[in-house]
C-alpha positions, 0 to 999 in steps of 0.5 A: 267361804262356806260352800253355796246353796245348789242350783234350784231344781228346774222343770219346763213349765210350758215353753220355759224352764223354771227352777223352783223352791219347795212348798211341801203343805201348799200353803205359802204365797208364790214368787216369781223371779226374772233374770236380766241380759246374759243370765239365767235363772240361778242368779236368783238361787241364794235370794230364792233359798233366803226367802224359801219359808216365806213364799215359794219360789220360781225363777224361769229361764226367759225364753232362749237363756239358760235351759229354755229353748229359743221362743218359737216366734223369735220374739225376744222383745221386752213385750215377747219376754212379758208374755213368757213371764205372764204365762208363767204367772198365769200358771203359778196365781197371783205372786210377788214379782222380782226382777234385775236390769232387763228382767225389772224392765220386763216385770214393770211390764207384767206389772202394768199390763196384768196387775191382777197378777201381781201382789208385790214388786220387787225391782233389783236396779231395773233397766228403765230407760235412760237416755244418759246410759252408762258404759255398760249399756252403751256396749250393749247398745253397740251389740244391738246394731245389725251386722255389727251385733253378730259380728261382736258376737262372734269374735266373743265366742273366740274369747276363752270362757274364763275371761268372759265370766271373769269381764262380766262379773267385774262389770256387775259386782262391786267386789269381786273377792266376794263371788264364791269359787263355785259359783264363778266354776259354774258360770264357766262351765253354763258359758261353755254349754251355751256356746254349743247352742245354736241360738245362744248368740241370736238369743243374747243379741235380739234381747239386747236389741230389745232393751235398747228399742224400750229406750226410745219407745214413745207413748202409753208403752214408753216403760216410765208410763207404765211405771206410773201406772202399776199399782203394786206395792214397789221395792226398788233396790239400787246399789251405789256401786251399779256401773250399768244402771245410774243412781239417777235412775233410782231417783226416778224410780222413786218419783215414778211408781205410786206405792214405793220404798227405794233402798240404796245399798253403798257396798252393792253393785248392779247384782245386789241379789247376788252380792247380798241376798240376806240383806235384799231378802229382808227388805223383800220380807218386809214389802210382802208383810206389808202386802198381806196387811194392806200397808203401802210402803213408805220411804226409807 
């Protein structure tokens, strides 16, 4: 395997840590990338590299994740995370918004409530409400239960970082042998670093509670209702080997978003932007090009 792209440099922007590609001439459009539960900005490293000549990318660590500190108000809800993304986009200006899993749910909230900031929306296996979740989300729901969640987190910390990372990779990747050894080593080192942070367990548990709460939300703030209000051209990318989000949810998303293209990847899992960044980048470039021309995406 060739050596992977190094992680993009990061800095604090407001209350969150952000990794950005460079744009020395300041002429490219902007893009913002939002990771999923237990992820970080580095989940987007390879896709950002593929798109660096098309957009200037900014991947944030959500509050309490990666190198971002815990939120001052302790708010780990989807709405709280959406405020952090909105604040970043107010800094970058209108941008093409990307989200994976929990980050996809957050991105939908941002696109529905701040259409002025979102040029296009690309969602990779978004964690939109599903009352028949798969095994992985059931585990998330269990971790979100008061007391039980804290107990699970405390027990998990006793499991070697290597075992936890291998289990996570097996859950979200379709083909674990495709993970570069350097990426695996970096993920293990990062988990060990986070184990020493006093708020890491709380950030995970309360973020999990935040997404579980969305599954039962009613009214206009329900994420499916918000999806129907999204004005930005939308791309849904879903791996057919996704063990966390059911393929039926991709079909429902296709029926819900007003301007949408659905791309099903037969050999990808839950993190297609990490598994096959070239393919996802090609679809994203197509959407960005159509957005510039004012063309709505068509089914494919």
